[in-house]
C-alpha positions in Angstrom: 85.8 46.6 9.2 85.7 46.1 5.5 85.0 48.5 2.7 86.5 50.3 -0.3 89.5 52.3 0.6 89.7 56.0 0.3 87.9 57.5 -2.7 85.2 60.0 -3.0 82.8 57.7 -4.6 79.1 57.1 -3.8 78.0 55.6 -0.6 77.8 51.9 0.0 76.5 49.6 2.8 78.5 47.6 5.2 76.9 44.6 6.8 76.5 40.8 6.8 76.9 40.4 3.1 80.3 42.2 3.1 81.5 40.2 6.1 80.4 36.9 4.4 82.2 37.9 1.2 85.4 38.4 3.1 85.1 35.2 5.0 84.4 33.1 2.0 87.3 34.7 0.1 89.8 33.8 2.8 88.7 30.4 4.1 89.2 28.2 1.0 92.7 29.4 0.4 93.7 28.9 4.0 92.2 25.5 4.1 94.0 24.4 1.0 97.4 25.6 2.3 96.9 24.3 5.8 96.6 27.9 7.2 99.8 29.2 5.6 100.7 31.0 2.4 103.5 28.6 1.3 107.0 30.2 0.9 105.5 33.7 1.3 104.0 32.7 4.6 107.5 31.9 6.0 109.1 35.2 4.9 110.4 37.3 7.8 108.0 39.9 9.3 110.2 42.8 8.2 110.2 41.6 4.6 106.4 41.1 4.5 105.9 44.5 6.1 107.9 46.1 3.4 105.9 44.3 0.7 102.6 45.1 2.4 103.5 48.8 2.7 102.9 49.2 -1.1 99.4 47.7 -1.0 96.0 49.5 -0.8 93.4 48.9 1.9 91.3 46.3 0.0 94.4 44.3 -0.7 95.6 44.4 2.9 92.2 43.2 4.2 92.4 40.2 1.9 96.0 39.6 2.9 94.9 39.5 6.6 92.7 36.5 5.7 95.5 34.4 4.0 97.2 32.9 7.1 97.9 33.6 10.8 101.4 34.9 10.1 100.1 37.6 7.7 97.2 38.4 10.0 99.5 38.9 13.0 101.8 41.2 11.0 98.8 43.4 9.9 97.3 43.3 13.4 99.7 46.1 14.5 97.6 49.1 13.6 100.6 51.5 14.0 103.0 49.5 11.9 104.9 50.8 8.9 102.3 49.2 6.7 99.5 51.3 8.0 101.7 54.4 8.4 102.7 54.2 4.7 99.1 53.8 3.5 98.0 56.7 5.7 100.6 59.0 4.2 99.4 58.1 0.7 95.7 58.3 1.4 95.2 61.1 3.9 95.9 64.8 3.4 98.6 66.6 5.3 96.0 68.7 7.0 94.1 65.7 8.3 97.3 64.1 9.6 98.7 67.2 11.2 95.6 68.9 12.6 93.5 67.8 15.5 90.7 66.4 13.3 91.8 62.8 14.0 93.1 63.4 17.5 90.8 60.8 19.0 92.1 58.1 16.7 95.5 56.9 18.1 96.4 54.4 15.3 97.1 54.8 11.6 94.6 52.1 10.7 91.9 53.8 12.7 92.6 57.0 10.8 92.2 55.2 7.5 88.9 53.7 8.6 87.7 57.1 9.5 88.6 58.3 5.9 86.7 55.3 4.5 83.6 56.3 6.4 83.9 60.1 6.0 81.1 62.3 4.4 80.8 61.6 0.7 81.5 64.2 -1.9 79.3 62.3 -4.3 76.3 61.6 -2.1 75.4 65.1 -1.1 73.6 68.3 -2.1 75.1 70.1 -5.1 75.4 73.1 -2.8 78.1 71.5 -0.5 81.5 70.0 -1.0 84.0 68.1 1.0 87.2 70.0 1.7 90.7 68.7 0.8 91.2 67.4 4.3 88.7 64.7 3.4 86.5 65.1 6.5 85.0 68.6 6.5 81.8 69.6 4.6 81.5 73.2 3.4 78.1 74.7 2.6 78.1 77.3 -0.1 76.1 80.5 0.6 73.0 79.5 -1.4 69.8 81.3 -0.4 66.6 79.4 0.5 68.1 76.0 0.4 68.8 73.2 3.0 71.7 71.0 2.1 72.9 67.7 3.5 75.4 64.8 3.0 75.6 61.1 3.8 78.6 59.2 4.9 80.4 57.0 2.4 79.4 53.8 4.2 76.1 52.8 5.8 75.4 50.1 8.3 73.1 47.0 8.4 74.5 45.5 11.7 76.9 46.0 14.6 77.6 49.0 16.8 79.3 52.1 15.5 80.3 55.5 16.7 81.4 58.8 15.1 82.0 62.4 16.0 80.4 65.5 14.4 81.1 69.1 15.1 80.2 72.4 13.6 83.0 74.9 12.7 80.8 77.8 11.8 77.4 79.3 12.7 74.5 76.9 13.0 71.9 79.2 11.5 68.2 78.4 12.2 68.6 74.7 11.6 71.6 72.3 12.1 70.7 68.6 12.2 72.8 65.5 12.8 71.5 61.9 12.5 70.8 59.1 10.1 69.4 58.7 6.6 68.6 55.8 4.3 69.7 56.0 0.6 66.2 57.2 -0.3 66.3 60.3 1.9 66.7 63.6 0.1 69.9 65.6 0.6 68.5 68.9 -0.6 65.3 70.9 -0.4 64.0 74.4 -0.8 63.8 76.8 2.1 65.4 76.5 5.6 64.1 73.4 7.2 65.1 70.4 9.3 66.0 68.2 6.3 67.0 65.2 8.4 63.8 63.9 10.0 61.5 65.5 7.4 60.4 62.1 6.1 60.2 58.5 7.2 63.7 57.9 5.7 65.7 60.0 8.1 66.1 60.7 11.8 67.7 63.9 13.2 68.6 66.0 16.2 68.3 69.7 15.6 71.2 71.3 17.6 69.5 74.7 17.4 66.3 73.9 19.3 67.2 70.5 20.7 64.2 68.8 18.9 64.2 65.2 17.8 62.7 64.8 14.3 61.4 61.9 12.3 58.7 61.5 9.6 58.1 65.3 9.6 57.2 65.4 13.3 58.9 66.6 16.5 59.5 63.6 18.7 60.2 65.6 21.8 63.2 67.5 23.2 66.7 66.1 23.6 68.4 65.6 26.0 65.4 65.0 28.2 66.3 67.3 31.1 65.4 70.8 32.3 67.3 73.7 30.7 69.3 71.5 28.4 72.4 73.4 27.3 72.6 74.6 23.8 75.2 73.4 21.4 78.5 75.4 21.3 80.5 75.9 18.1 83.4 73.4 18.0 81.9 71.0 20.5 82.2 67.4 19.5 79.0 65.3 19.6 79.5 61.6 19.6 76.8 59.6 17.8 76.3 56.0 18.8 74.4 53.7 16.4 73.4 50.2 17.6 72.0 48.3 14.7 71.5 45.2 16.8 69.3 47.0 19.3 68.0 49.4 16.6 68.8 52.5 18.7 70.6 55.9 18.1 72.2 57.7 21.1 74.4 60.7 21.6 77.2 61.8 23.9 78.6 65.3 24.6 81.9 65.8 26.4 82.0 62.1 27.4 78.6 62.5 29.0 76.0 60.0 27.8 72.9 62.0 26.8 70.6 59.0 26.4 68.9 57.1 23.6 67.3 59.5 21.1 65.6 57.0 18.8 64.4 53.4 19.2 62.9 50.9 16.8 65.1 51.9 13.8 64.3 49.8 10.7 66.3 46.9 9.4 67.7 48.9 6.6 71.1 50.3 5.5 71.5 53.5 7.6 74.1 56.2 6.9 75.5 58.9 9.1 74.1 62.2 7.8 74.1 66.0 8.4 72.1 68.9 7.1 72.8 72.6 7.2 71.4 76.0 6.1 74.0 78.6 7.0 76.2 79.9 4.2 79.9 79.0 4.5 79.4 77.0 7.6 81.4 73.8 7.9 80.7 70.4 9.5 83.3 67.7 10.3 82.5 64.0 10.8 85.0 61.4 12.0 84.2 57.7 12.3 85.6 56.2 15.5 84.7 52.5 15.1 83.0 50.3 17.7 82.0 52.3 20.8 83.5 51.5 24.1 81.3 49.9 26.7 80.7 51.5 30.0 
């Protein structure tokens, strides 16, 4: 996965253009050097690891394209290189708590931080806490407030976890949004799904929402259990099949939305309850089966 490392900047989109850019940046150099990096390409792995441990994510992704030797060194996602970058980029709270417990590698944790909720692409009534992953909604009356992830998707399959760490209130929605979808509105409403630019699952009443309409209940079963505070919901986006699905407790709940548009789609949440908190952690490509 490519993308800008760390940062609380605005959201960007990840897709074919980014992948092509990385490929074109690496191929000419490799071809010109016969697939090596000259003298540097023959340095011992321990020396290269030490040098790489001072670089940032974008530099490391470029280094992985230089030659097979460098790529193999960086392929170990728990190496000293990724550990060092994690310690520089991630907060102590994120590293020591169970926020990233489902990500066993340092590189996986860094990718999660790259894709976390954006502190610059959200309602003015919310902020991202110092751990880098948790959204806090201020107690503002008669307002619904949301946030998008830092990186959106044009292609591929992606999974992330979301969980509430406070009361849901009357509306608590998780789902997707384009760049055009609003992240704040007056009143207490289901912001995600209120227009044709967003798709949401309201965890309070189990309604699916899009274009201002209820698209049925979810999951589609009798007496579907209500969401419990702290319960991790896994969101699965398939941009190739244009579907959005959900899991709860490793139980596949089904496909919630089909026919998603060919547009850059961002993970998103919206909340109404004062001082409630929502955490989102990007997991990467979902496992099959």
